[in-house]
C-alpha positions, 0 to 999 in steps of 0.5 A, spaced: 374 445 286 380 439 288 378 433 284 375 432 276 371 426 277 369 421 272 362 421 269 361 415 264 367 409 267 362 403 266 359 406 260 363 409 254 370 406 257 371 400 263 371 402 269 376 397 272 383 398 271 385 392 269 379 392 264 383 398 260 389 395 260 386 390 257 383 393 252 389 397 250 393 391 249 388 387 244 388 394 240 395 394 240 395 387 239 391 388 233 395 393 231 401 389 231 398 383 226 400 389 220 407 390 222 408 395 216 402 399 218 405 399 226 413 401 224 410 407 220 406 409 227 411 408 231 416 413 227 412 417 228 411 424 233 407 430 233 404 434 240 397 435 237 392 430 234 386 429 232 381 423 236 374 420 236 370 420 243 365 415 242 365 409 246 372 405 247 369 399 243 367 403 237 372 408 236 377 406 242 382 403 236 382 409 233 383 413 238 389 408 241 393 409 236 393 417 236 395 417 245 400 412 243 404 416 238 403 422 243 407 417 248 413 417 244 413 425 242 417 427 248 409 431 252 409 434 259 403 438 258 397 436 254 390 440 253 383 436 251 379 439 247 371 436 246 365 440 245 360 439 250 355 435 249 350 435 255 350 442 257 348 449 253 353 455 252 356 460 250 364 460 250 368 455 252 369 452 260 377 451 263 377 449 270 382 449 276 381 442 278 387 440 281 387 433 279 383 428 275 380 421 276 380 415 271 380 408 273 388 407 272 389 413 278 389 420 278 393 425 273 395 431 275 392 437 273 397 443 270 394 449 274 399 453 273 397 453 265 390 453 266 390 460 271 394 462 264 390 460 259 384 463 264 387 470 264 390 470 257 383 469 253 378 471 259 375 463 259 370 462 264 369 456 269 362 452 268 363 446 272 357 442 269 359 443 263 366 438 265 362 431 267 363 431 259 364 425 255 369 428 249 373 429 254 374 424 259 375 418 255 381 421 253 383 420 260 385 413 261 388 413 254 393 418 257 394 416 263 396 409 261 401 412 256 403 418 260 402 417 267 406 424 269 403 428 264 400 434 266 393 436 263 388 441 262 381 440 260 378 445 256 369 444 254 366 449 250 359 451 247 356 455 242 364 457 240 366 460 233 374 456 232 378 463 231 376 463 240 379 457 240 385 457 236 389 463 240 389 457 245 392 452 242 397 455 239 399 459 246 399 451 248 404 449 242 408 455 243 410 452 250 415 447 251 413 440 250 406 442 251 401 439 247 393 438 244 388 433 243 383 436 239 377 431 240 371 429 236 367 424 233 364 425 225 358 423 221 351 421 226 346 415 224 347 415 217 348 410 212 354 407 212 354 409 205 352 416 206 356 417 213 362 415 208 361 421 203 360 426 208 366 423 213 370 424 206 369 431 206 372 432 214 377 427 212 380 431 206 380 438 210 385 435 214 388 432 210 389 439 206 389 443 212 382 447 209 378 449 214 373 452 208 372 445 206 369 443 213 363 448 211 362 443 205 358 437 208 362 434 214 358 433 220 364 433 225 360 434 232 367 437 234 368 441 228 370 448 232 375 444 235 378 441 228 377 448 225 381 451 230 387 446 229 387 446 222 388 455 222 393 454 227 396 448 222 396 452 216 399 458 220 405 454 224 407 450 218 404 443 221 404 437 217 397 433 218 398 425 218 391 421 217 392 416 222 386 411 222 378 411 219 373 406 220 365 407 223 361 403 228 360 398 223 367 395 223 364 393 230 357 393 231 356 390 223 350 395 223 350 399 216 344 402 218 345 408 222 353 408 223 357 414 226 364 416 223 371 415 227 378 418 225 385 420 228 390 425 225 397 427 227 400 434 226 407 435 226 412 439 226 412 442 232 
């Protein structure tokens, strides 16, 4: 397989390069209105992040902060990990594509890393799982901020965090390599209810306590988050919550909201 083609361009994120750049510029302009916060972000580096994956209109600002920090962290290779929303399957899928299509141009896949991960962790390739938005919505950000980075895309179905954590740890053990963990938080509750549920997820991330995730966190990518927290605790990483908001911030609808957060892990 040569090319991982776009599946949700024009729906989850703009289909034209100009619109993508304009949207990212708008996110950064909003951030620039708060110089004390922007200055704090500009001082951060790290090679592992948690990001949301809804339509950019709703979660793009939150995701942009994390990708912007990755760009100042000296990264050459990124493994993007997300849950499958379209296909049900056991385990995780990692396919050996050579390039990944985005409206900003193609990203190069790190085929050597992909082959190493597939061999070491017995990962299968399920092509239909890679028509997945949770990972794809990250790619235009990556192409914009890290145009020469090499990537790999791991999509998991019914998987246990203990199967994903060693993959994360392996990648973070490779010099100048990073990991992007994709997840949204609660889905379709009232704003007040969503904030209560999401507070559990946020505290688990802040405290790097995976067990808290099972006390009410309803993140769709909870497997990846738990795996990341397991690795963070073992490696002594410091978690930094970057941003939290809900779809109500963009839509004004407080009756059925989705929660979004981004976080950084420092120390690798």
